[in-house]
SEKOL-120344 format. One record per residue (C-alpha): residue in one letter; x, z, y; residue number from 1; chain. Coordinates in steps of 0.1 Angstrom, whole numbers. Each point is the difference from the previous one (the first is absolute). Example, Ala and Ser with C-alpha at 12.3 -4.5 7.8 and 13.67 -1.06 7.14 Angstrom:
ATOM   type       u       w       v   seq   mol
ATOM      a     123      78     -45     1     A
ATOM      s      14      -7      34     2     A
END
This chain:
ATOM   type       u       w       v   seq   mol
ATOM      m     236     417     466     1     A
ATOM      s      18      -6     -36     2     A
ATOM      l     -18     -23     -23     3     A
ATOM      e      -9      31     -22     4     A
ATOM      d     -22      16      28     5     A
ATOM      v     -19     -31       6     6     A
ATOM      a      -2     -11     -39     7     A
ATOM      e     -37       7     -11     8     A
ATOM      s     -12      14      35     9     A
ATOM      d     -30      -8      16    10     A
ATOM      t      16     -27      22    11     A
ATOM      a     -17     -29      16    12     A
ATOM      a      20     -35       7    13     A
ATOM      y     -17     -21      29    14     A
ATOM      v      20     -30       6    15     A
ATOM      a      -6     -29      24    16     A
ATOM      i      12     -38     -11    17     A
ATOM      f      -2     -31      19    18     A
ATOM      n      17     -33      -6    19     A
ATOM      d       3     -16     -34    20     A
ATOM      d      26     -26       7    21     A
ATOM      y      22       9     -27    22     A
ATOM      k     -22      -4     -25    23     A
ATOM      r      -9     -37      17    24     A
ATOM      m      37      -9      -1    25     A
ATOM      l      -1      11     -39    26     A
ATOM      h     -28     -23      -8    27     A
ATOM      r      17     -31      18    28     A
ATOM      d      20      -8     -37    29     A
ATOM      p     -29       5     -23    30     A
ATOM      e      26      -7     -28    31     A
ATOM      n      21      31       7    32     A
ATOM      i     -30      26      13    33     A
ATOM      p      14      35     -14    34     A
ATOM      f     -17      13     -30    35     A
ATOM      y      -9      34      18    36     A
ATOM      l     -13     -18      35    37     A
ATOM      g     -32      14       0    38     A
ATOM      t      11      36      -4    39     A
ATOM      g      32      -3      17    40     A
ATOM      t     -17     -15      31    41     A
ATOM      g     -35      11      -1    42     A
ATOM      e     -11      15      32    43     A
ATOM      a     -27      20     -15    44     A
ATOM      l      24      22     -23    45     A
ATOM      l      24      13      25    46     A
ATOM      a     -13      34       4    47     A
ATOM      n      -6      -1     -35    48     A
ATOM      r      34      -7      -8    49     A
ATOM      l      10      32      23    50     A
ATOM      s     -23      21     -20    51     A
ATOM      y      13      -8     -28    52     A
ATOM      f      36       4       8    53     A
ATOM      f      -6      35      13    54     A
ATOM      n     -26       8     -24    55     A
ATOM      l     -25       6      28    56     A
ATOM      k     -35      15     -12    57     A
ATOM      g     -17      -7      35    58     A
ATOM      p     -21     -32      12    59     A
ATOM      s      21     -32       2    60     A
ATOM      l      -7     -30      23    61     A
ATOM      t      15     -29      12    62     A
ATOM      l     -18     -15      31    63     A
ATOM      d       2     -31      23    64     A
ATOM      t     -14       5      34    65     A
ATOM      g      27     -23      15    66     A
ATOM      c      20      14      33    67     A
ATOM      s     -21      33      -3    68     A
ATOM      g      10       8     -38    69     A
ATOM      s      23      30       3    70     A
ATOM      l     -23      14      26    71     A
ATOM      v     -29      -1     -25    72     A
ATOM      a      21      12     -26    73     A
ATOM      l      10      30      19    74     A
ATOM      h     -38       5       9    75     A
ATOM      l     -11      -2     -34    76     A
ATOM      a      24      27     -13    77     A
ATOM      c      -4      23      25    78     A
ATOM      q     -38      -2     -12    79     A
ATOM      s       9       5     -35    80     A
ATOM      v      20      33      10    81     A
ATOM      r     -24      12      22    82     A
ATOM      t     -32      -5     -25    83     A
ATOM      g      22      15     -27    84     A
ATOM      e       5     -29     -19    85     A
ATOM      s      34       4      -4    86     A
ATOM      k      25      25      16    87     A
ATOM      q      26     -23      11    88     A
ATOM      a       6     -34       4    89     A
ATOM      i      28     -30       3    90     A
ATOM      v      -8     -28      26    91     A
ATOM      g      16     -31       5    92     A
ATOM      g      -2     -36      11    93     A
ATOM      v      18     -31      -2    94     A
ATOM      n       1     -36      12    95     A
ATOM      l      29     -24      -8    96     A
ATOM      i       2     -35      11    97     A
ATOM      l      26     -18     -20    98     A
ATOM      d     -15     -38      -5    99     A
ATOM      p      20     -21      29   100     A
ATOM      e     -29     -21      -1   101     A
ATOM      a     -23      30      10   102     A
ATOM      m      22       6      30   103     A
ATOM      v      -4     -39       7   104     A
ATOM      a     -36      -1       0   105     A
ATOM      m      -1      32      24   106     A
ATOM      s      18     -16      26   107     A
ATOM      n     -23     -31       0   108     A
ATOM      l     -29      25      11   109     A
ATOM      k       9      -8      36   110     A
END
């Protein structure tokens, strides 16, 4: 689908996110915290950023249910379409582990 086909359509955005180590990494040096840290790393805004970029007019929800996030996002998107709340949906999930200290902490869980 082209951007023109999606723009201003009744399209929902459901996105799952898990982990915020990048934000924690940025907080390590309080003197150099980026100006847009809150909006650039805010987990709650992820689906809304998609909706804004593609100019979507349907529901927009970011969720964190741990490992099941992407499946829950898909379930909610299907419900939205089935109930007529939206005509179509974008569904996604993201989990990035960028902090080497987080990896060390996980390896110590043995």
